[in-house]
Structures are given as structure tokens and as C-alpha cells.
N, C-alpha and C positions, 0 to 999 in steps of 0.2 A: 883044734884051740881051745884049749881048756883054761877054762877062768871059771872063779869061786863064785857063787852065787850069794848075794848081800840081802839083809831087811833092809827094807827102805822106810825112812819116815818122811813126811810132808811138810812143809811152812814151819811159822816160830813154835807152833803147839805141837810139832811133830807127831803128827798123825800118821800112824802104820800104813802103808799102800798094801791093798790087797787086789790082784789082779781083776780085771774087770770082768772077764770070761770065766775063769775057773776058781775064782776067791785064792789062791795061790799069794805065797807070801816070800818066797824067794826068785831075788830078780840078778841078771847079768847085764852091765853096766857097759854101754857105747856111745863112741862119739860119733853123731851124723851129720851129716849138710841137711840142711833146710833148704832145696834147693827151689827155685822160684821159674817158671817158664821163661820169664821176659831175659834174665840172664843166661838161662840154658842157650837160648835162641842167638844171644850175642857172644856168645861163646866164652862167656865169665862166669860159671859158674862156681870156681873157685871162691869167688866173692862173698857166696852167701853166707849166711849167718850159719854156726854150727849149734849142734843143739846134744840132747843126751837120749838117747835109748834106751829104757828099761825093761828087758826082754824077762818074759815071764820064764822061768825054769821050770815050770811042769807045763804050760801047753804051747808057750812061743810065742803069745801075744805081746805085741810091740805097744809099749806105751811112751808115747814121745812127750820130751820136756825142752820147753823154747827156754827157760831160763832154769837159775841153778840153786832154787829154795825146795833141795831134798837133800837127805843125808843117808849116808850108807853106812850098816852095821854088821859086824860079825856073827855069825846068826846064833855061834857059840853061847857069847855074852848076851846075845838077847838084845831088847830095844833097851833105851834109857831111863831111868826111874826119875 
């Protein structure tokens, strides 16, 4: 699986995201399920909410977001001004 990495900004102020572990600035995005033990016990894990994982391109640390208050940017174009 080869996906392109993106710069990420958070919130309406568009604050650049840096990896909490290595301070990297490039991330690969992926949809994830926010599983709960109760729903898994009942066999209804498919009904859990989805979220987004932003995976650091440098160290692979996974940053998890339940909402969509972030934007992805093409690295060559840089962050918006």
C-alpha cells in the first residue's frame, strides 16, 4: 500500500500538526473504527463511530481524531498563508 504523505493543520486557526513523538510533519491518513467493548461483545462493532488515524511518516506513531477538524495539504505546496 503506497499512499502519499500530507502536511496537516488543526482547527480554524490551521495550526500545523507535529508528531508528538518525533516532531515529524508528514502524515498518512486512514479511516479507523472507534471500537467499544460493549458493541464488540454484542457483535455490533460495525455500528461504532469512525475516526481518522494520522500516521507519522517518520516514526509511525498513530494520532487518532474522532472529528474532522483538520485539513490535509500537499507537501510541495506547503501550508496555507
